[in-house]
VEXDO-800747 format. One record per residue (C-alpha): residue in one letter; x, y, z. Coordinates in Angstrom, 2 decimals, padded with zeros to 5 digits. Example, Ala and Ser with C-alpha at 12.3 -4.5 7.8 and 13.67 -1.06 7.14 Angstrom:
% residues 2
+---+---------+---------+---------+
| r |      c1 |      c2 |      c3 |
+---+---------+---------+---------+
| A |  012.30 | -004.50 |  007.80 |
| S |  013.67 | -001.06 |  007.14 |
+---+---------+---------+---------+
***
This chain:
% residues 452
+---+---------+---------+---------+
| r |      c1 |      c2 |      c3 |
+---+---------+---------+---------+
| X |  092.35 |  086.15 |  091.15 |
| X |  093.48 |  084.14 |  088.12 |
| X |  090.72 |  085.76 |  086.06 |
| X |  092.28 |  089.18 |  086.68 |
| X |  095.79 |  087.91 |  085.98 |
| X |  094.77 |  086.30 |  082.70 |
| X |  093.15 |  089.54 |  081.53 |
| X |  096.18 |  091.62 |  082.48 |
| X |  094.29 |  093.37 |  085.29 |
| X |  096.61 |  092.12 |  088.03 |
| X |  100.39 |  091.84 |  087.93 |
| X |  100.26 |  093.53 |  084.53 |
| X |  103.16 |  095.45 |  082.99 |
| X |  105.77 |  093.87 |  085.27 |
| X |  109.38 |  093.48 |  084.10 |
| X |  110.22 |  089.90 |  083.15 |
| X |  113.35 |  088.41 |  084.72 |
| X |  114.27 |  085.45 |  082.56 |
| X |  117.51 |  083.46 |  082.56 |
| X |  120.32 |  082.58 |  084.92 |
| X |  122.46 |  085.65 |  084.24 |
| X |  119.75 |  088.17 |  085.14 |
| X |  118.57 |  086.04 |  088.06 |
| X |  122.15 |  085.99 |  089.39 |
| X |  122.27 |  089.79 |  089.28 |
| X |  118.98 |  089.93 |  091.13 |
| X |  120.27 |  087.47 |  093.74 |
| X |  123.43 |  089.49 |  094.38 |
| X |  121.31 |  092.56 |  095.03 |
| X |  118.78 |  090.61 |  097.09 |
| X |  121.50 |  089.15 |  099.30 |
| X |  123.13 |  092.56 |  099.60 |
| X |  119.88 |  094.11 |  100.87 |
| X |  118.24 |  091.29 |  102.83 |
| X |  120.69 |  088.41 |  103.20 |
| X |  118.21 |  086.20 |  101.31 |
| X |  118.36 |  084.52 |  097.90 |
| X |  115.91 |  083.00 |  095.46 |
| X |  116.22 |  079.75 |  093.54 |
| X |  113.93 |  081.07 |  090.79 |
| X |  115.27 |  082.02 |  087.36 |
| X |  111.96 |  083.12 |  085.82 |
| X |  109.83 |  085.72 |  087.61 |
| X |  108.39 |  089.23 |  087.25 |
| X |  109.32 |  092.36 |  089.19 |
| X |  107.64 |  095.71 |  089.79 |
| X |  109.27 |  099.14 |  089.71 |
| X |  111.00 |  098.40 |  093.03 |
| X |  112.19 |  094.91 |  092.06 |
| X |  109.62 |  093.14 |  094.21 |
| X |  108.47 |  089.86 |  092.64 |
| X |  105.23 |  088.16 |  093.77 |
| X |  106.77 |  084.77 |  092.89 |
| X |  109.80 |  085.45 |  095.11 |
| X |  107.50 |  086.66 |  097.88 |
| X |  105.64 |  083.34 |  097.72 |
| X |  108.90 |  081.40 |  097.73 |
| X |  110.28 |  083.28 |  100.74 |
| X |  106.93 |  083.37 |  102.56 |
| X |  107.37 |  087.12 |  102.96 |
| X |  105.74 |  089.60 |  100.59 |
| X |  107.44 |  092.47 |  102.41 |
| X |  110.93 |  091.12 |  101.83 |
| X |  111.91 |  094.42 |  100.18 |
| X |  109.79 |  096.56 |  102.49 |
| X |  110.62 |  095.60 |  106.09 |
| X |  107.98 |  096.88 |  108.53 |
| X |  106.41 |  098.72 |  105.59 |
| X |  108.48 |  101.80 |  106.28 |
| X |  111.73 |  102.10 |  104.29 |
| X |  111.17 |  100.62 |  100.84 |
| X |  114.20 |  098.88 |  099.36 |
| X |  114.57 |  098.41 |  095.62 |
| X |  116.45 |  096.44 |  093.00 |
| X |  116.83 |  097.84 |  089.50 |
| X |  117.79 |  095.42 |  086.75 |
| X |  116.73 |  097.73 |  083.93 |
| X |  115.42 |  101.25 |  083.45 |
| X |  112.42 |  099.58 |  081.79 |
| X |  111.10 |  098.95 |  085.29 |
| X |  110.08 |  102.60 |  085.50 |
| X |  106.76 |  101.90 |  083.73 |
| X |  105.87 |  099.01 |  086.04 |
| X |  103.43 |  099.42 |  088.96 |
| X |  104.42 |  099.30 |  092.61 |
| X |  102.92 |  096.28 |  094.35 |
| X |  102.34 |  095.86 |  098.09 |
| X |  102.53 |  099.65 |  098.45 |
| X |  102.37 |  101.08 |  101.96 |
| X |  102.71 |  104.75 |  100.96 |
| X |  101.11 |  106.45 |  097.97 |
| X |  104.27 |  108.49 |  097.32 |
| X |  106.71 |  105.59 |  096.91 |
| X |  106.11 |  104.81 |  093.25 |
| X |  106.27 |  108.47 |  092.24 |
| X |  109.60 |  108.91 |  094.04 |
| X |  111.08 |  105.83 |  092.38 |
| X |  109.82 |  106.96 |  088.96 |
| X |  111.29 |  110.45 |  089.42 |
| X |  114.62 |  108.98 |  090.54 |
| X |  114.85 |  106.69 |  087.51 |
| X |  113.83 |  109.47 |  085.11 |
| X |  116.38 |  111.89 |  086.59 |
| X |  119.22 |  109.34 |  086.39 |
| X |  118.14 |  107.26 |  083.42 |
| X |  121.37 |  107.52 |  081.41 |
| X |  123.53 |  106.60 |  084.40 |
| X |  121.24 |  103.78 |  085.50 |
| X |  121.10 |  102.42 |  081.96 |
| X |  124.90 |  102.17 |  081.93 |
| X |  125.13 |  100.72 |  085.43 |
| X |  122.44 |  098.07 |  084.93 |
| X |  124.15 |  096.89 |  081.75 |
| X |  126.75 |  095.25 |  084.00 |
| X |  125.18 |  094.85 |  087.44 |
| X |  122.02 |  095.36 |  089.45 |
| X |  121.46 |  098.63 |  091.30 |
| X |  120.27 |  098.18 |  094.87 |
| X |  118.99 |  100.92 |  097.12 |
| X |  116.51 |  102.21 |  099.64 |
| X |  114.00 |  105.01 |  100.16 |
| X |  115.35 |  106.32 |  103.44 |
| X |  113.56 |  108.51 |  105.95 |
| X |  114.14 |  109.35 |  109.59 |
| X |  111.66 |  106.70 |  110.79 |
| X |  112.65 |  103.02 |  110.91 |
| X |  109.34 |  101.65 |  112.14 |
| X |  105.82 |  102.97 |  112.41 |
| X |  104.51 |  101.74 |  115.73 |
| X |  102.36 |  104.80 |  116.45 |
| X |  100.29 |  106.91 |  114.06 |
| X |  102.17 |  110.02 |  115.22 |
| X |  105.40 |  108.55 |  113.78 |
| X |  104.00 |  109.06 |  110.28 |
| X |  104.24 |  112.81 |  110.72 |
| X |  107.99 |  112.60 |  111.32 |
| X |  108.41 |  111.64 |  107.66 |
| X |  109.01 |  114.79 |  105.67 |
| X |  111.85 |  114.03 |  103.29 |
| X |  112.69 |  110.80 |  101.47 |
| X |  116.30 |  110.28 |  100.45 |
| X |  117.16 |  107.74 |  097.77 |
| X |  120.40 |  105.82 |  098.40 |
| X |  121.54 |  103.56 |  095.57 |
| X |  124.61 |  101.79 |  094.23 |
| X |  125.54 |  098.66 |  092.33 |
| X |  126.18 |  095.53 |  094.36 |
| X |  129.89 |  095.96 |  093.65 |
| X |  129.85 |  099.57 |  094.86 |
| X |  130.72 |  101.24 |  091.54 |
| X |  128.98 |  104.53 |  092.40 |
| X |  130.79 |  104.81 |  095.73 |
| X |  134.10 |  103.91 |  094.10 |
| X |  133.52 |  106.51 |  091.40 |
| X |  132.99 |  109.10 |  094.11 |
| X |  136.28 |  108.10 |  095.75 |
| X |  138.06 |  108.25 |  092.40 |
| X |  136.65 |  111.73 |  091.73 |
| X |  138.10 |  112.84 |  095.05 |
| X |  141.48 |  111.30 |  094.26 |
| X |  141.58 |  112.96 |  090.84 |
| X |  140.79 |  116.32 |  092.41 |
| X |  143.57 |  115.78 |  094.97 |
| X |  145.99 |  114.72 |  092.23 |
| X |  145.30 |  117.87 |  090.25 |
| X |  145.57 |  120.20 |  093.24 |
| X |  148.74 |  118.81 |  094.88 |
| X |  152.04 |  119.88 |  093.44 |
| X |  153.80 |  116.70 |  094.61 |
| X |  151.06 |  114.25 |  093.51 |
| X |  153.22 |  112.90 |  090.66 |
| X |  155.52 |  111.39 |  093.29 |
| X |  152.72 |  109.85 |  095.41 |
| X |  152.92 |  106.22 |  094.23 |
| X |  150.19 |  105.08 |  096.67 |
| X |  147.70 |  107.65 |  095.38 |
| X |  148.44 |  106.76 |  091.76 |
| X |  148.16 |  103.02 |  092.43 |
| X |  144.82 |  103.48 |  094.22 |
| X |  143.52 |  105.57 |  091.31 |
| X |  144.48 |  102.89 |  088.81 |
| X |  142.85 |  100.17 |  090.93 |
| X |  139.56 |  102.09 |  091.18 |
| X |  139.64 |  103.03 |  087.49 |
| X |  139.69 |  099.33 |  086.60 |
| X |  136.31 |  099.06 |  088.35 |
| X |  134.70 |  102.34 |  087.35 |
| X |  136.21 |  103.20 |  083.98 |
| X |  137.30 |  106.72 |  083.02 |
| X |  135.10 |  108.88 |  085.28 |
| X |  136.55 |  112.05 |  083.74 |
| X |  134.94 |  111.17 |  080.41 |
| X |  131.98 |  109.12 |  081.64 |
| X |  131.04 |  110.42 |  085.12 |
| X |  129.22 |  108.00 |  087.40 |
| X |  127.02 |  109.92 |  089.79 |
| X |  123.39 |  109.54 |  090.81 |
| X |  121.71 |  112.85 |  091.54 |
| X |  118.24 |  114.19 |  092.46 |
| X |  118.14 |  111.88 |  095.43 |
| X |  115.97 |  113.78 |  097.93 |
| X |  112.21 |  114.24 |  097.67 |
| X |  109.50 |  115.87 |  099.77 |
| X |  106.69 |  113.78 |  101.21 |
| X |  103.83 |  116.21 |  101.58 |
| X |  100.30 |  114.87 |  101.38 |
| X |  100.07 |  111.08 |  101.25 |
| X |  098.11 |  107.89 |  101.87 |
| X |  099.46 |  105.05 |  103.97 |
| X |  098.15 |  101.53 |  104.49 |
| X |  099.25 |  101.62 |  108.13 |
| X |  096.64 |  101.75 |  110.92 |
| X |  093.78 |  100.71 |  108.69 |
| X |  094.50 |  103.37 |  106.08 |
| X |  095.20 |  107.07 |  106.61 |
| X |  095.07 |  110.06 |  104.28 |
| X |  097.38 |  112.78 |  105.59 |
| X |  096.82 |  116.24 |  104.09 |
| X |  099.48 |  118.44 |  105.67 |
| X |  100.30 |  120.85 |  102.87 |
| X |  096.89 |  122.44 |  102.40 |
| X |  095.31 |  125.57 |  103.85 |
| X |  093.23 |  123.61 |  106.37 |
| X |  095.13 |  120.36 |  107.12 |
| X |  093.49 |  117.13 |  108.19 |
| X |  094.06 |  113.42 |  108.63 |
| X |  091.26 |  111.18 |  107.40 |
| X |  091.25 |  107.72 |  108.93 |
| X |  089.53 |  104.76 |  107.27 |
| X |  089.61 |  102.95 |  110.59 |
| X |  087.42 |  103.73 |  113.58 |
| X |  090.28 |  102.93 |  115.97 |
| X |  091.51 |  105.60 |  118.37 |
| X |  094.69 |  107.01 |  116.82 |
| X |  095.63 |  109.17 |  119.78 |
| X |  096.87 |  112.74 |  119.45 |
| X |  098.13 |  113.42 |  115.95 |
| X |  100.35 |  116.41 |  115.09 |
| X |  098.11 |  117.40 |  112.20 |
| X |  099.20 |  121.02 |  112.15 |
| X |  097.81 |  124.40 |  113.13 |
| X |  094.05 |  124.34 |  112.86 |
| X |  094.15 |  120.75 |  111.62 |
| X |  091.59 |  118.05 |  112.31 |
| X |  091.52 |  114.29 |  112.66 |
| X |  088.46 |  112.93 |  110.82 |
| X |  087.00 |  109.44 |  110.84 |
| X |  085.61 |  107.72 |  107.75 |
| X |  082.07 |  107.89 |  109.15 |
| X |  082.23 |  111.69 |  109.59 |
| X |  081.03 |  112.38 |  106.08 |
| X |  080.06 |  116.01 |  106.58 |
| X |  083.49 |  116.83 |  108.02 |
| X |  085.20 |  115.11 |  105.09 |
| X |  083.01 |  116.98 |  102.62 |
| X |  083.72 |  120.29 |  104.30 |
| X |  087.46 |  119.60 |  104.35 |
| X |  087.45 |  118.88 |  100.61 |
| X |  085.41 |  122.01 |  099.89 |
| X |  087.38 |  124.31 |  102.19 |
| X |  090.62 |  123.34 |  100.45 |
| X |  089.06 |  123.52 |  096.96 |
| X |  090.08 |  119.93 |  096.19 |
| X |  086.98 |  118.59 |  094.42 |
| X |  084.38 |  119.49 |  091.83 |
| X |  080.98 |  118.00 |  090.92 |
| X |  081.11 |  115.64 |  087.94 |
| X |  078.22 |  117.50 |  086.31 |
| X |  080.26 |  120.73 |  086.42 |
| X |  083.64 |  119.31 |  085.33 |
| X |  084.91 |  120.58 |  082.01 |
| X |  085.32 |  118.18 |  079.12 |
| X |  083.55 |  115.14 |  080.59 |
| X |  080.41 |  113.28 |  079.63 |
| X |  078.67 |  113.42 |  083.00 |
| X |  075.66 |  111.47 |  081.72 |
| X |  077.83 |  108.53 |  080.60 |
| X |  079.74 |  108.51 |  083.90 |
| X |  076.54 |  108.55 |  085.98 |
| X |  074.99 |  105.75 |  083.91 |
| X |  078.05 |  103.60 |  084.45 |
| X |  077.96 |  104.18 |  088.20 |
| X |  074.31 |  103.10 |  088.22 |
| X |  075.15 |  099.98 |  086.22 |
| X |  077.78 |  098.93 |  088.76 |
| X |  075.27 |  099.30 |  091.59 |
| X |  072.72 |  097.14 |  089.74 |
| X |  075.39 |  094.50 |  089.10 |
| X |  076.28 |  094.42 |  092.79 |
| X |  072.67 |  093.73 |  093.79 |
| X |  071.99 |  091.30 |  090.94 |
| X |  075.12 |  089.27 |  091.71 |
| X |  074.03 |  088.96 |  095.32 |
| X |  070.75 |  087.52 |  094.03 |
| X |  072.69 |  085.09 |  091.79 |
| X |  071.34 |  086.60 |  088.58 |
| X |  072.96 |  085.59 |  085.29 |
| X |  075.33 |  088.42 |  084.32 |
| X |  077.05 |  086.71 |  081.40 |
| X |  077.00 |  088.81 |  078.22 |
| X |  074.67 |  091.29 |  079.89 |
| X |  073.89 |  094.52 |  078.02 |
| X |  072.64 |  097.88 |  079.29 |
| X |  069.06 |  096.99 |  078.32 |
| X |  069.44 |  093.83 |  080.42 |
| X |  070.73 |  095.90 |  083.33 |
| X |  067.64 |  098.11 |  083.16 |
| X |  065.50 |  094.99 |  083.37 |
| X |  067.51 |  093.82 |  086.38 |
| X |  067.08 |  097.24 |  087.99 |
| X |  063.31 |  096.93 |  087.65 |
| X |  063.35 |  093.35 |  088.97 |
| X |  065.39 |  094.22 |  092.05 |
| X |  064.16 |  097.79 |  092.56 |
| X |  063.21 |  097.12 |  096.18 |
| X |  066.76 |  095.94 |  096.94 |
| X |  068.66 |  098.78 |  095.29 |
| X |  070.54 |  100.96 |  097.84 |
| X |  069.93 |  104.69 |  098.36 |
| X |  072.96 |  105.54 |  096.21 |
| X |  071.15 |  104.20 |  093.16 |
| X |  068.03 |  106.29 |  093.65 |
| X |  069.93 |  109.53 |  094.30 |
| X |  072.23 |  109.05 |  091.32 |
| X |  069.18 |  108.22 |  089.22 |
| X |  067.63 |  111.59 |  090.08 |
| X |  070.90 |  113.35 |  089.21 |
| X |  071.07 |  111.47 |  085.90 |
| X |  067.52 |  112.51 |  085.02 |
| X |  068.43 |  116.13 |  085.74 |
| X |  071.64 |  115.86 |  083.65 |
| X |  069.64 |  114.45 |  080.74 |
| X |  067.31 |  117.43 |  080.98 |
| X |  064.20 |  115.60 |  081.99 |
| X |  064.08 |  115.79 |  085.75 |
| X |  063.98 |  118.14 |  088.70 |
| X |  067.20 |  119.35 |  090.34 |
| X |  068.03 |  116.98 |  093.22 |
| X |  069.37 |  118.20 |  096.54 |
| X |  072.23 |  116.00 |  097.71 |
| X |  073.68 |  116.69 |  101.13 |
| X |  076.98 |  115.30 |  102.39 |
| X |  075.07 |  112.78 |  104.51 |
| X |  073.54 |  111.22 |  101.42 |
| X |  075.27 |  107.87 |  100.63 |
| X |  075.61 |  109.01 |  097.00 |
| X |  077.35 |  112.30 |  097.78 |
| X |  080.96 |  111.26 |  097.11 |
| X |  079.91 |  109.40 |  093.95 |
| X |  079.07 |  112.80 |  092.46 |
| X |  082.55 |  114.30 |  092.90 |
| X |  085.98 |  114.09 |  091.33 |
| X |  089.27 |  115.82 |  092.17 |
| X |  090.02 |  119.19 |  090.67 |
| X |  093.27 |  119.58 |  088.67 |
| X |  096.02 |  120.03 |  091.28 |
| X |  099.17 |  118.25 |  092.45 |
| X |  097.22 |  115.94 |  094.78 |
| X |  094.57 |  114.99 |  092.24 |
| X |  095.41 |  111.27 |  092.34 |
| X |  095.40 |  111.22 |  096.15 |
| X |  091.99 |  112.91 |  096.33 |
| X |  090.52 |  110.55 |  093.72 |
| X |  091.92 |  107.66 |  095.74 |
| X |  090.09 |  108.96 |  098.81 |
| X |  086.87 |  109.44 |  096.83 |
| X |  087.08 |  105.87 |  095.50 |
| X |  087.25 |  104.57 |  099.07 |
| X |  084.14 |  106.62 |  099.91 |
| X |  082.20 |  105.31 |  096.87 |
| X |  083.03 |  101.61 |  096.90 |
| X |  080.29 |  100.45 |  094.53 |
| X |  081.93 |  102.33 |  091.64 |
| X |  084.31 |  099.48 |  090.86 |
| X |  085.93 |  101.16 |  087.85 |
| X |  087.06 |  104.15 |  089.89 |
| X |  088.16 |  101.82 |  092.69 |
| X |  090.26 |  099.76 |  090.27 |
| X |  091.89 |  102.81 |  088.71 |
| X |  092.52 |  104.79 |  091.90 |
| X |  093.00 |  102.21 |  094.66 |
| X |  094.04 |  098.83 |  093.27 |
| X |  095.05 |  097.28 |  096.60 |
| X |  091.56 |  097.89 |  098.02 |
| X |  089.97 |  096.73 |  094.76 |
| X |  091.82 |  093.40 |  094.95 |
| X |  090.91 |  092.96 |  098.62 |
| X |  087.21 |  093.51 |  097.93 |
| X |  087.24 |  091.46 |  094.72 |
| X |  088.15 |  088.35 |  096.70 |
| X |  084.84 |  088.48 |  098.60 |
| X |  082.54 |  089.12 |  095.62 |
| X |  080.12 |  086.54 |  094.18 |
| X |  081.54 |  084.83 |  091.10 |
| X |  078.98 |  086.52 |  088.82 |
| X |  080.20 |  089.96 |  089.87 |
| X |  083.84 |  088.93 |  089.54 |
| X |  083.24 |  087.77 |  085.96 |
| X |  081.25 |  090.89 |  084.98 |
| X |  083.75 |  093.36 |  086.43 |
| X |  086.79 |  091.57 |  084.99 |
| X |  085.18 |  091.43 |  081.53 |
| X |  084.13 |  095.08 |  081.73 |
| X |  087.57 |  096.34 |  082.79 |
| X |  089.31 |  094.27 |  080.11 |
| X |  086.89 |  095.48 |  077.44 |
| X |  086.26 |  099.10 |  078.42 |
| X |  089.37 |  100.16 |  080.36 |
| X |  092.34 |  097.96 |  079.51 |
| X |  092.19 |  098.68 |  075.77 |
| X |  092.50 |  102.45 |  076.31 |
| X |  093.70 |  103.29 |  079.80 |
| X |  094.76 |  106.84 |  078.95 |
| X |  091.44 |  107.59 |  077.27 |
| X |  089.44 |  106.20 |  080.18 |
| X |  091.42 |  108.22 |  082.71 |
| X |  091.04 |  111.37 |  080.65 |
| X |  087.29 |  110.85 |  080.36 |
| X |  086.90 |  110.32 |  084.10 |
| X |  089.50 |  112.53 |  085.72 |
| X |  090.99 |  114.83 |  083.09 |
| X |  094.26 |  114.48 |  081.21 |
| X |  097.84 |  115.50 |  081.77 |
| X |  099.91 |  115.96 |  084.89 |
| X |  097.75 |  118.01 |  087.24 |
| X |  100.46 |  120.51 |  088.36 |
| X |  101.28 |  121.30 |  084.72 |
| X |  097.71 |  122.03 |  083.67 |
| X |  096.53 |  125.57 |  083.13 |
| X |  094.45 |  126.65 |  086.13 |
| X |  090.74 |  126.91 |  085.39 |
| X |  089.41 |  130.34 |  084.52 |
| X |  087.34 |  132.06 |  087.16 |
| X |  083.66 |  132.25 |  086.26 |
| X |  080.57 |  133.88 |  087.72 |
| X |  078.59 |  131.82 |  090.21 |
| X |  075.90 |  129.98 |  088.30 |
| X |  072.70 |  128.24 |  089.34 |
| X |  074.49 |  124.91 |  089.84 |
| X |  076.85 |  126.45 |  092.36 |
| X |  074.22 |  128.46 |  094.18 |
| X |  071.41 |  125.95 |  094.60 |
| X |  072.95 |  122.63 |  093.48 |
| X |  073.32 |  119.40 |  095.44 |
| X |  076.54 |  120.70 |  097.04 |
| X |  074.92 |  123.77 |  098.59 |
| X |  074.45 |  121.96 |  101.91 |
| X |  078.20 |  121.87 |  102.46 |
| X |  078.75 |  125.44 |  101.33 |
| X |  076.22 |  126.72 |  103.87 |
| X |  078.34 |  125.28 |  106.73 |
| X |  081.07 |  127.83 |  106.11 |
+---+---------+---------+---------+
***
């Protein structure tokens, strides 16, 4: 994994904790939340304050996420908001933390200038021992304060000030006045500089969780479903009226679910993308996977070299390669229109999420259903990318790391826009309705449409 770390592809963009003073603030918050402390004075934290170095030291990488259910966090600076969330167990956690920091940035900036802010993403479930427990999580409440309790004290002082102003005899209440002065020494003048953290409750609608082998829960769609990446029996799940529990191997059901809820679109139909370039890159990744297995030299390989490797190992290339090759030939204008059913191994390689509020979640699901497209896997599902990377031949590790550093890392926003579209999906203008064309009527996705 050092190759990824050195290229900034793993543990990148973390907030650097450096020096005794900042480490002491972190330790006060860490002890406040967990009862533990670290001896380190130089480490890096993610948006939640989790540090891989501290996890190694404590022998517990879930030290801020007990049982993977109620994520705790430590904020040393509002700069943490741009950091990733490591060891994530729910796809919604980073977004909630980012929204909370954005909504309270001025207050958090002032608070973290003097102390660390410690808190928790609280829901009604304290452990997830059964898959059905996941469906009890509907709202996430953010509770946060400094380790010295400044926010709570400010709330008490606000109440005392209100009482002082409302009571006619408050001028003679020496105890009330003394308590107000004591709290004001800790909080400052809350009448001029209020200390209050708002926007602390968030909905958890559709989400992914790492629990139980990986689950995608789509509850807030017209036809709800839970898609399980594990083949284990999950028991009865409260999916919702008309909902379905779908296994990863039930490809036609997954395809129909995505179509019925209008969540995906074919790459070759997506507006503003170079479908030919995307398909070529997917083919290249498949060739690299086969060539690395055969211990071919992939150092400084070019596309012309990859074509040579494709010819050399043509008998070993998987069905995905041949189907995508037919689609590429059609897209380039020189081949017949291929028919691609949902049972074809290449089917999910040909799709991307439409612009909507769950675009990232759907692209994450598609990346898990098209594992040979390592670029999409890295962008959309980093935890799974890292897990699979560990088992790859060294030649593939080197090629993929070099490619991502060269083609993705230098322009992340541009790469994401080219692949998935730009902007925040809910804020985008909805696509204009258009007449049904030949692609929609007789294209590779017709097999799913006929099941309606």
